[in-house]
C-alpha positions as CSV (number, residue, x, y, z in Angstrom):
1,M,101.5,116.1,126.3
2,I,101.8,116.0,122.4
3,H,98.9,114.4,120.6
4,F,99.8,113.6,116.8
5,S,97.1,113.6,114.5
6,R,96.7,109.9,112.3
7,A,98.3,111.6,109.6
8,A,101.1,113.0,111.2
9,V,101.6,109.3,112.7
10,L,101.0,107.6,109.2
11,C,103.9,110.0,107.5
12,V,106.3,109.2,110.4
13,A,105.4,105.7,110.1
14,I,105.9,105.9,106.3
15,L,109.4,108.0,106.4
16,A,111.2,105.9,108.8
17,A,110.0,102.5,106.6
18,T,112.1,104.0,103.5
19,P,114.9,102.0,102.2
20,T,117.3,104.2,103.5
21,F,116.3,103.3,107.0
22,A,116.3,99.5,105.6
23,R,119.9,100.0,104.3
24,D,121.3,101.2,107.6
25,C,120.5,97.8,108.6
26,G,122.5,96.6,106.3
27,P,121.8,95.3,102.2
28,D,120.3,91.6,103.5
29,A,117.8,93.4,106.2
30,L,114.3,92.8,105.3
31,G,113.2,96.0,106.3
32,V,109.6,97.3,105.5
33,S,108.3,97.1,101.9
34,R,105.4,99.6,102.7
35,T,102.9,101.2,105.2
36,I,99.2,100.7,104.8
37,A,97.0,103.6,106.0
38,I,94.1,101.9,108.3
39,G,91.5,104.7,107.9
40,P,89.5,106.4,110.8
41,K,86.0,104.3,109.8
42,G,86.0,101.1,112.0
43,A,86.2,97.7,110.3
44,A,86.9,93.8,111.8
45,L,89.4,92.2,109.6
46,G,91.4,89.0,109.8
47,L,89.7,86.0,107.7
48,Q,90.0,83.5,110.8
49,S,87.3,85.5,112.5
50,Y,85.6,88.0,109.8
51,P,84.9,87.7,106.1
52,R,87.2,90.4,105.4
53,T,91.2,90.9,105.5
54,L,93.2,93.7,104.5
55,D,94.1,93.9,100.8
56,L,97.8,92.6,100.8
57,A,99.5,91.4,97.5
58,D,101.1,87.9,97.3
59,R,103.8,87.3,99.8
60,E,103.1,90.2,101.8
61,V,103.1,89.7,105.9
62,V,101.8,91.9,108.6
63,L,103.3,90.7,111.9
64,T,101.1,91.2,115.0
65,F,102.2,90.4,118.8
66,D,99.5,90.3,121.4
67,D,99.9,89.6,125.0
68,G,102.7,92.0,126.1
69,P,104.9,93.5,127.7
70,A,106.5,90.7,129.0
71,A,110.0,89.5,129.8
72,P,110.7,87.8,126.4
73,T,109.7,91.2,124.5
74,A,112.9,92.6,124.7
75,R,114.3,90.0,122.8
76,V,111.4,90.3,120.4
77,L,112.7,93.8,120.1
78,D,116.0,93.2,119.5
79,A,115.2,90.9,117.0
80,L,112.8,93.6,114.9
81,A,115.7,95.9,115.5
82,K,118.3,93.8,113.6
83,E,116.3,93.5,110.7
84,C,114.6,97.0,110.5
85,A,111.0,95.6,111.0
86,R,108.1,97.0,112.1
87,A,105.1,95.0,113.6
88,T,102.0,95.9,115.7
89,F,101.6,94.8,119.3
90,F,98.4,94.5,120.9
91,I,99.3,95.5,124.6
92,I,97.6,93.9,127.9
93,G,96.8,97.0,129.8
94,R,98.0,95.3,133.3
95,N,101.1,94.4,131.6
96,A,102.1,98.0,130.3
97,E,100.9,99.2,133.9
98,E,103.8,96.6,135.4
99,T,106.6,97.4,132.8
100,P,106.1,100.4,130.6
101,A,109.7,101.0,129.6
102,L,109.0,98.3,127.2
103,V,105.5,99.9,125.9
104,K,107.8,102.9,125.4
105,R,110.3,101.2,123.5
106,A,108.6,99.7,121.2
107,A,106.5,102.9,120.1
108,A,109.8,104.7,120.5
109,E,111.5,102.0,117.6
110,G,108.4,102.8,115.2
111,H,106.5,100.0,115.9
112,T,102.1,100.7,116.2
113,I,100.7,100.3,119.8
114,G,97.4,98.5,119.8
115,N,95.1,97.5,122.8
116,H,94.0,93.8,124.0
117,S,91.7,95.0,127.0
118,Y,93.2,95.9,130.6
119,S,92.9,92.2,132.3
120,H,92.8,89.8,129.3
121,P,89.9,87.9,130.3
122,A,90.1,84.0,129.5
123,M,88.0,83.7,126.6
124,T,85.5,85.9,129.0
125,L,85.3,89.7,127.5
126,R,81.8,87.1,125.4
127,L,80.8,86.3,129.1
128,L,80.9,89.8,130.6
129,E,77.9,91.9,131.1
130,D,78.4,94.6,128.4
131,N,79.0,97.6,130.7
132,D,81.6,95.2,132.2
133,A,83.4,94.5,129.1
134,K,83.5,97.9,127.8
135,A,85.2,98.7,131.3
136,D,88.2,96.2,130.8
137,I,88.2,97.5,127.3
138,E,88.6,101.3,128.2
139,K,90.6,100.6,130.9
140,G,93.3,98.7,129.1
141,I,93.6,101.6,126.6
142,K,94.0,104.2,129.5
143,A,96.9,102.1,130.9
144,V,98.4,101.7,127.9
145,E,98.3,105.7,126.6
146,R,99.8,106.2,130.3
147,A,103.1,104.1,129.2
148,I,103.7,105.4,126.2
149,G,102.3,108.9,127.4
150,D,100.6,109.5,123.8
151,K,97.1,107.9,122.1
152,T,97.4,104.6,121.3
153,A,96.8,103.6,117.4
154,P,92.9,103.1,117.2
155,F,93.1,99.1,117.0
156,F,91.9,96.4,119.3
157,R,91.9,92.6,119.0
158,F,90.0,90.5,121.5
159,P,91.8,88.4,123.6
160,G,91.0,84.7,122.3
161,F,89.1,86.4,119.4
162,A,86.4,86.3,121.7
163,D,84.2,89.2,120.4
164,T,80.3,90.0,120.6
165,P,78.2,91.7,118.0
166,A,77.2,94.5,120.4
167,L,81.5,94.8,121.5
168,V,82.0,94.9,117.9
169,S,79.8,97.7,117.0
170,Y,80.7,99.6,120.3
171,L,84.6,99.9,119.3
172,E,84.1,100.0,115.4
173,G,81.9,103.0,116.4
174,K,84.4,104.7,118.4
175,G,86.6,104.3,115.1
176,Y,88.3,101.4,115.8
177,T,89.9,98.7,113.6
178,I,89.4,95.0,115.0
179,F,92.3,92.8,114.0
180,G,91.7,89.1,114.1
181,S,94.4,87.2,111.9
182,D,94.9,85.4,109.0
183,L,97.1,82.9,110.2
184,W,98.6,82.1,113.7
185,A,102.2,80.2,115.1
186,S,99.8,78.3,118.0
187,D,103.0,79.4,120.2
188,W,100.7,79.3,123.2
189,S,101.0,75.3,122.2
190,P,104.7,74.4,123.8
191,M,106.9,73.3,120.8
192,S,110.5,74.3,119.9
193,P,111.5,77.3,118.3
194,K,112.4,75.4,115.3
195,G,109.3,73.5,115.7
196,E,107.1,77.0,115.7
197,L,109.3,78.2,112.8
198,D,108.6,75.1,110.6
199,L,104.7,75.3,111.5
200,V,104.2,79.5,110.8
201,M,106.2,78.9,107.4
202,S,104.2,75.9,106.4
203,R,100.7,78.2,107.3
204,L,102.1,81.2,105.3
205,E,103.4,79.1,102.5
206,K,99.7,77.5,101.9
207,A,98.1,81.2,102.7
208,G,100.5,82.9,100.7
209,K,100.3,85.9,102.7
210,G,98.5,87.4,105.4
211,I,98.3,89.1,109.3
212,V,100.0,86.6,111.3
213,L,99.5,86.3,114.6
214,F,102.5,85.7,117.2
215,H,102.6,86.4,121.4
216,D,105.9,88.7,122.5
217,S,105.3,86.7,125.9
218,K,106.3,83.3,124.9
219,A,110.6,82.7,124.7
220,Q,109.9,80.4,121.9
221,T,108.8,83.1,119.8
222,A,111.4,85.0,121.0
223,Q,114.0,82.5,120.2
224,M,112.1,81.7,116.9
225,L,112.2,85.3,115.3
226,P,115.8,86.1,114.1
227,D,114.9,82.7,111.9
228,F,111.7,83.7,111.2
229,L,112.5,86.9,109.7
230,R,115.3,85.8,107.6
231,A,113.3,83.2,106.4
232,L,110.7,85.8,105.3
233,K,113.3,87.5,103.4
234,A,115.2,84.4,101.7
235,R,111.5,83.2,100.5
236,G,110.4,86.1,99.0
237,Y,107.8,87.9,101.2
238,R,108.0,91.4,102.2
239,L,107.1,93.0,105.0
240,V,103.9,95.6,105.6
241,H,103.4,98.0,108.2
242,I,100.4,98.8,109.4
243,A,99.7,102.7,111.3
244,P,96.2,105.0,111.7
245,G,96.0,107.0,108.7
246,E,93.3,108.9,106.2
247,G,91.0,107.7,104.0
248,E,89.7,104.3,103.1
249,T,91.4,101.4,104.4
250,P,92.2,98.6,101.7
251,I,90.0,95.8,102.9
252,V,89.3,92.6,100.1
253,E,86.0,90.4,100.9
254,A,86.4,86.7,101.3
255,G,85.1,84.3,98.5
256,P,82.3,82.2,98.6
257,G,82.4,79.7,101.1
258,W,84.2,81.6,103.9
259,S,83.8,80.4,107.4
260,S,85.2,81.1,110.4
261,T,88.2,79.0,111.8
262,T,87.8,80.5,115.3
263,E,83.9,80.7,115.9
264,P,83.8,76.7,116.5
265,I,86.8,76.9,118.6
266,I,85.6,79.5,121.0
267,A,82.2,78.1,121.3
268,K,83.5,74.7,122.2
269,T,85.8,76.1,124.8
270,L,82.7,78.4,125.9
271,A,80.5,75.3,126.4
272,G,78.4,75.0,129.5
273,K,79.6,78.4,131.0
274,S,77.6,81.3,131.9
275,K,78.2,84.9,132.1
276,L,80.4,86.1,134.8
277,P,78.3,88.1,137.4
278,R,78.5,91.8,137.4
279,G,81.5,92.9,139.5
280,A,83.6,89.5,139.3
281,D,87.4,89.7,137.6
282,P,87.7,89.2,134.5
283,G,90.9,87.8,134.7
284,A,90.8,85.3,137.5
285,E,90.8,82.3,135.1
286,G,94.3,83.5,133.7
287,H,95.5,83.8,130.1
288,R,94.6,81.3,127.6
289,H,93.8,80.6,123.8
290,P,91.8,78.9,121.4
291,A,92.6,75.4,121.7
292,G,92.4,72.8,118.9
293,D,94.5,74.3,116.3
294,D,97.9,73.0,117.1
C-alpha cells in the first residue's frame, strides 16, 4: 500500500485544480479557483459551532457533503465532475463498508475524503462514554481507509455537530481538523430541489462566503446540485478546495458577539437524555440532524 505525505496530497490537489483542468470542462465550468492547505496542527472550524473558521475571501465557497456514500452519491459526483468542481466528503464508516466503490471513485476524482464516525450516532457521540465514542470514531476512520486503500484526510465532522471538549481535544491531539460549517442547506428537511436551491442561495448571499454543508445521501440535493453549481458561477462565487498540507491553516476568528448556532439546538434535542450504557449500539436511533433551522 502506498501512503502519500500531506505535501504530496496537496501538490496533487493543486495541480488538478489548475485552469487547464477547468477548461477541459469548457469555458463556462465553475472549476476550482484555489486550494487551501489545512495544516497538521489540529483545529475546530465553522462559525455555526466554533468561534473561528477558514479565512476565505468574499464570495469564496467550500463545498462539503456528509453521510455518504449512498444511492444519490453517484449523481452528486457526476454533477461535480461536469463542472470540474471539488468537494470534501465526510464519510460514514459503515456506509463505506457497504459501498466502497463510491468512496474510491470520489477519491480518484480528486475529492478530499474525511470522516464522520462509523455508525453516525444520532446526536449521541456526546452521550456515549468517552472510550465508546473514541472507538466509534477510530472504527469509522479504519473502515473508510480500507475502502479507498489509503489514508483519509485528517478531517472530522461530528454527527449532528454534537462534540464534547474531551473528544475535540482527542482529535486535535491526533492532528485532526474538526469541521463544522458556516451555513447549511437544511437538506435533512423535506423540500423540493428548487426549494433547497432558493434556501441555500439566500443563506449564501447573506453570509457572502463560507463552508457549506450538504448531504450526498439526499436525493433532493443530488437533483439540485447542477443548478447550484451553475448559480455559483453566474453570481460570481469562486470554489475553494481544501486538502491536507503543511504550514499553518489560514484561520479567522469570529468577531465580538459570536454565539453558536448549533449548541442551543443540540441542547434542546438532548434535553432529558442520559449517557448510553457502555456497549450500547450508538447507531440504534438512526440518522438525525439538528432540528429547528429549516
